[in-house]
DOTIKE-226539 format. One line per field, with one value per residue (C-alpha): residue number from 0; x, y, z. Coordinates in steps of 0.001 Angstrom, whole numbers. Last residue first. Example, Ala and Ser with C-alpha at 12.3 -4.5 7.8 and 13.67 -1.06 7.14 Angstrom:
<atoms>
resi = [1	0]
X = [13670	12300]
Y = [-1060	-4500]
Z = [7140	7800]
</atoms>
This chain:
<atoms>
resi = [120	119	118	117	116	115	114	113	112	111	110	109	108	107	106	105	104	103	102	101	100	99	98	97	96	95	94	93	92	91	90	89	88	87	86	85	84	83	82	81	80	79	78	77	76	75	74	73	72	71	70	69	68	67	66	65	64	63	62	61	60	59	58	57	56	55	54	53	52	51	50	49	48	47	46	45	44	43	42	41	40	39	38	37	36	35	34	33	32	31	30	29	28	27	26	25	24	23	22	21	20	19	18	17	16	15	14	13	12	11	10	9	8	7	6	5	4	3	2	1	0]
X = [-18645	-21305	-23030	-19690	-19027	-21677	-21605	-17840	-17527	-15605	-13482	-11842	-8246	-8888	-9820	-6426	-3441	-447	-2127	-5006	-2562	-755	-4053	-5135	-1828	-2168	-5830	-5087	-2220	-4552	-7134	-4492	-3444	-4908	-7456	-4639	-2727	914	3011	1884	4341	2144	2852	2245	-1376	-1802	-551	-2743	-5855	-6999	-10652	-10622	-11665	-9752	-9501	-9430	-9332	-11514	-14657	-14370	-12544	-13764	-11507	-11695	-15517	-16968	-19340	-16257	-16093	-19058	-19131	-15371	-15243	-16942	-14409	-11695	-12865	-13132	-9784	-7994	-9248	-11603	-11733	-8468	-8560	-7333	-9707	-8936	-6095	-8386	-7983	-5890	-2561	-38	3115	5867	8198	11144	11996	11862	9117	6950	7599	6606	3482	2515	3167	413	-2453	-1488	-1046	-4438	-6069	-4436	-5689	-3213	-3086	-118	1957	1366	0]
Y = [28596	28896	25504	23694	25557	23776	20123	20522	21079	17860	18386	21542	20254	18664	21875	22375	20923	23233	26344	25886	25595	28780	30604	29425	30647	34087	34388	33519	36035	38739	37939	38362	35301	34250	31881	30257	29205	30010	30261	29650	28526	26315	23169	25126	25781	22159	20974	23518	22304	25117	26128	28500	31646	30669	27453	23689	22393	19302	20991	24009	27285	30594	33673	34713	34552	34536	31631	29582	26695	27085	30890	30955	28310	30399	33220	30559	29399	32886	33991	30790	31055	28350	24599	23709	19936	18038	15101	14877	12364	9904	9520	7379	7196	6882	8970	7400	10177	7983	9700	6583	4954	8042	8193	4556	5052	8148	6579	3980	5834	9137	7510	5829	9135	11025	8404	6102	6181	8553	5816	3390	0]
Z = [18159	20869	20596	20850	24094	26190	25103	24787	28539	29238	26104	27459	27433	24008	22135	20540	22377	21964	20532	22975	25880	24815	24418	27874	29339	27730	28704	32334	32295	30959	33640	36307	38278	41626	40069	38093	41211	41859	38735	35169	32513	30355	32400	35635	34705	33659	37056	38895	37062	34835	34967	31964	33808	36918	38861	38867	42444	42145	43510	41218	41754	40308	40659	36981	37134	33604	34235	35046	32580	30250	30275	29589	26834	24110	24545	24425	21000	19524	20919	19901	16330	15149	14563	16316	16408	19435	18950	15199	15657	17384	21122	23450	21641	24430	24513	26626	25551	24626	21352	19206	21245	20926	17185	16778	18897	16837	13405	13162	14830	13220	9795	10115	11055	8190	5759	4086	280	313	1917	-948	0]
</atoms>
């Protein structure tokens, strides 16, 4: 079978584990390649996420400790360069970190609220 005949999804499912093994990242393929898609601009997408995640309250904290406008878990917040807790950061810093996360991972980090934001974009 010619390589160009493989679908993008098949290539992602076949090549991702090999690439992970080669670079030693321990990457596991747990979702289809399109799960982290970026359907719209970061600003438009993140504007739709805010009412779903925090109701517009930059100081919001949920029952599992996710906080801020975009409901970052502390570990995710730190992974994009945040310090302290997201709910204590400025609104502009929360936006900057959410934009960075969106550019890295697409919509996947906000998948749990997709039923809400998908109607707004």
